[in-house]
N, C-alpha and C positions, 0 to 999 in steps of 0.2 A: 173691237172690244176696247173699252176704256181702262187703261192700266195706270192712270195718273196716281191712284192710291198707293202704288208701289213706292212713290217718291217719299211718302211719309213713314215708311217702314224703316226700322233700325235693326239690322241683322249684325250681331257681333259674334265672330268666330275666333276663339282663342287659338293663336298659332304659336307653337314653341319656337323660341329663338335660341338655338343651342349655344352653350358657352356663356349665356347671360342669365342673370337672375339667381334667386336663392341666396341664403347667407347662413353661415355656420359659426358657432361660438364655443369656446371652451375656457373655463376659468377654474383655477385650482388655488385654494387657500390652505394655510397651515392647520387651522382648526375651524370648528363650526362657527359661523358668523350669523347673527340675526339680521344682518344687512345684505346678505348675498342676493335675496330676492329683489331688493331695490337696485343693486348693481346689474342683475340680470335684466331687469325691466329697461334700464337705460340702454344696455347693449342691444337688446332686441329691437327697441324703437329706433335705434340708430341705423338698423339694417332694414327698416320697413320699405325703403325705396327699392330694395333688392327682391322683395317678395311679400305679398300680403294675402295669398290664398290660404295659408295656414301658419300657425305659430305653435312652437313647442319648447318645452324645457324639462330637463331632468336635474334634480337636486339630490346630492348624496350627503348623508350625515355620517356619524360614526357607526361602526358595526355593519357596514354595507346596507344601511337603511336608505332606500331610494324612493323618491317620489317622482312620478311622471305626470306632467300636465301638458295637454296639447289638444287643439281643436281647429276647425276651419275658421279663418278670420284673421284680421290684421293685428299685429302686436300692440298698436296704440289702444285697441279695445280689450284684447284678451289678457294683457298683463294684469288687468284689474279683475275681469270676470272669472278668470281661471285661478285667481289667487296667487299669481306668480310673485307679486310685490311683497307678499307676507312670508315667503318661504325662508327657512334657515338651511344652512348646509356649509360644506367645505369644498364641494365640487359642483360645478354647473356646466351642463352641456345643452346648447340651445340651437334652434334653427328657425328661419323664416323661409317659406316656400313660395316659389313661382312655379305652378304646376307644369310639368312636361310629361314625364312618364307616370301614368296613373292619373285618374280624374281627381277633382277637388272634393275629397271625402275625408272623413276622420281616419279611416283605415290607412290612407296614404300620407297622413301627417308624420312628421319627424319630431324628435329623435325616435329611434327604435331600441327597445330592450330585447335582447335575444338570450335564450337559455337552452337551446336545443341540445348542445353538446358541452359548451362552456358558457359562463355567465359574463357577458360584456354588453355595453350599450354605446350608441353613437349616432351621428348624423352626417350629412354631406351637403355640399353645394356643387352643382355642375350636372353633367349628364353621363350616365353609363349607357353607351349605345347598344351593348349586347345584353340588355336586361332580360329579354325573353329567353335567350340561351342560358343565362345564369340561373333564372328561376327554375327551368327544367332540370339543370344540373343539381341545384340545391335540394329540390324535392326528391330527386332520385337518391340523394345522399342522406335522406331522413330529416331534413330541416323543415320546421313548421313555418312556412312563408305565408303571411296573412294578407299581403297587399300586392299591388302592382308597381309599387314605388321603387325606383332604382336605388334610393338610399338604403332601403331594407336589404336589397341584394348585396350592397357593399358591406354592410355590417355582418350579414350572415357569411359572406365569403371570407372575411377576415376571421370570423369565429371558426369557420371550417378548418382553415389552415392552422389556426392557433391550437385547436383541439388535436390536429394531426401531430404537431410538434410536441405538445405536452405528453401525448401518448408514447412518445419515444423515451420519456423520462420515467424512472421508477416512481410509483405513486407517493412514496414517502417524501420525495423531493419536489413534487409538482407545485407546491404552494410556496416555495422559496422565492423571494422577490427577484433575485438576480436571474434565476432560471426562467421565471414567468416573463421577465422583460426580454430576455434573449429569444424566447419562443415567439413572443408577440412581434418582435422586430423581423424575424424570419417570416412570420405569417403575413405581415404587411407587404413584404417584398413579393411573396408568392401570390398574394391576392392581386397585386398590381399587374402581374403578368396575365392573370386570368381575366381581368376586366379590361374592356375597351371603352375609351372615352376621355373626358376631361373633367377633373373634379378636385375639390379640396374636402377633407374629412376630419372629423374628431372621433376618436375611438377611446373608450375608457375601460380599463380593467379595474372593476370596483374592489376586487379582493386586495390588491396592493395599492389602491388609490393613486393610480398612475394614468395620465392622459397622453394621447398621441395626436399630433396635428400633422396631417399628410397633405403635401402639395404636389398635385399631378396635373398641371395645366390650368387650374383656376386660381384666382387670387387668394392669398393667405398671408396674414401678418401675425407676428408674435412679439409680445413685450413683457418685461418684468418690472416689478415695483413693490410698493407697500400700500396696504389697505387695512384700516382698523389696527394699525401697529404690527401687522404681520405681512410677510412676503407673499407674493402671488405671481403666477404665470398666466398670461391671457393670450389666446389665439382667436383671430377673427378674420372673416372674409373681407372686412372693411377696415381701412386704415384709421378712419375717423373714430371708430369705436374704441380702438386701442389707445389713440392719442388722448381720449377723454380721461384715461386712467393712468397713463405713463408715457414718458417720452424716451424711455430706454428700450430700444427696439433691437431684435435679433433678425437679421435678414435670412429669408428662406428662399432657396432657388427651386426651380422645377426639378423634380426627382428626389427631393429631400423630405424628411419628416423629423419632427422634434418630439422627443420623449420628455415629458415634464411632470413635475409634482409641485408641492408647495414651495420648495426653495431650491430646486435643482432642475437643470435641463441639459440634454445632450442631443446633438443633431447627427442624423445618419443618412446615408444614401440608400434608397430602396431600389435603385437601378444603377447600371454603370453610367458614370458621368465623365464628360471631358469638358473642362473649363478652360477656354482660351484666354491667354494673357498677352497683350501687345508687347512684342519684343522679348518675351519670356517663354519657356517651355510650357506646354499645356499641363494643367493639374488634372490628374486622373484619380477617380474614386471608383472602387468596385462596390456592387450592391452589398450592404451590410457594414461598410466602412464608416467609422466615426469621423465627423467633420468638426474641427474646432473653430468656434466663432465667439468673439466677445460682443456684448451688447454695445450699440452705438446710440449716443444721445441725439435724438432728432431735433432739428431746429423748427420743424413744422408744428403748427398749432392745430387743434381740432377744427377751429373755424377756417383754417386754410384749405381744408379738404372736404368740409361738409356742405350740404345744400342749404343755402341761406335765403330766407324770404326777401323779396317777393317772388323769387324764381321757383318754378315748379319742376324744372328739369336741369340736370347737370350741363347738358349741351347749351341750353339757353344762358345759364350762368357763365359758362366759359366764354361764349361769344361776347357777352357784355364786359367781361374782364380782360379782353385782349389788349386794350390800350394800356391799362395799368400794368398788366403782366409784361408787355413788350418794353415798357419804360423801365421796369425793374431789371429785366434781362440786359438791356443796353447799359444800365448803370453798373451791373456786375462786370460786364466785359470791358468797361472803360475805367475800372479801378475803384468803383464805389462812388459815393457822394463826395462833394468838395470838403465838407466837414470831416467825413471819415478819412479821407486822404491826409488832411492836415493833422488829425489825431495820430495817425500812424507815423507820420514824419516826426511829430513831437516825441512819441515814445522811443523812436530810434535815436533821435538826437540826445535825449536825456538818459539813454541806455536803460530803458525800462521795459523793452519789448520782451526779453526773456522772462522777467518776473510776471508780466501780464499773461503770457502764454501758459506759464506754469499755473497761475491762478485759475485761468479759464479751464485748463485741463482737469484740475482738482474739482472745480465746481460741476463740470459736466459729468463726472463720474458718480456724482451723488444725485439721487432722484428726489429726495425730500427737500422741499423748499426751505424749511427752517434751517436745515443743515447747510444748504447752499448760502443762505443769508449769513450764518455764523462765520463761514469761511471768508466771505466778502468783507464783513465788518472787522474781522481779525486782521485782514490785509490792510484795510483803510486805517487801522489804528497803529500800524507799524511805523517806525521812524523813517524808513525809506519812502513809504507812500506819503507820509506827512510832508517830507521834504519836496517830493514831486508836486503835490498839490499846491504848495507855497509858490513854487516856480511858475506854475500855470497861472495863478492869480496875478503874479508880478509881471510876467512877460508875454502871456498869451490871453489877454483879456477878451479878445473876440471869441475865443472858444469857451 
């Protein structure tokens, strides 16, 4: 039998690679913005390399008015065809999917809005490996599960425990923001125990306009800044997406989640954590403990972490960047460039090091470029800086 025709056949079988793929996003603004659809489109397209089987977005305006747009396809196409670019709102929750649990259908797209017992919505990145068991449990508890997607199981599971916690509260007090936040924090911790797998997730309580970004084994980054003259909080599976909007980052560790709204954030442990410190006692947090962290100004640029043409794959890009990266690393460990070392010695000799450190510290605490520029110009106009610049011109002409 002649079987040479088999050589011409192309058989493609999608294989799930657990722990890789998908991307989740959460953006919270102080008031409704006509530009949030444009921001959402930029964010979704930044995550396309993580998933292009489906794209989805939820936008929330005032009075809990919510719009859900999602379908099968890549964000580069669907941000236009679904009308994501034209949306208004103050809260955005988005997801790009690389299908693992559940086939590539519209039913299995994310985010998911659930209203079985309490009204919340959300999406996830990662894999919940006990999805089958969770679906049986949720159906037995009266939840309306419409897909095979593990993201829906996550949102329903959080909703289930959120409802349980609120039921312990008198009805008249159930809508108070502080009580709802406390109940949601407990629900996230209990849901984490129920679920098995590795994930990052965004959950939103639309009633009090509060979002939750949860990190349990998958990548998740958070930043704060200003857009359209108003403060925002932004969570993303991808660092590049955050850096396109702000360099003020808040580090999230495995087992932590961040509760955020338009101008405020708090970090909590949703499981018991032990953080080792070299030469110091371990830091211990119990599930539910608040964790105090200040934002840190990142020196990274978006272009330092994104995929740049002509490269099609991050591994390919990283291989070609090894020579340059190794050179930068050697330079750091040998004290920097020759010019940099000379500048440091000059600052020390002229007793300007403390002033420069103070200036850099004040600039790094400000995210807005115009405000940073004002601080620098003010310093350059000071008598002390003027005297220093004059000495440089007279005695250090090579610099």
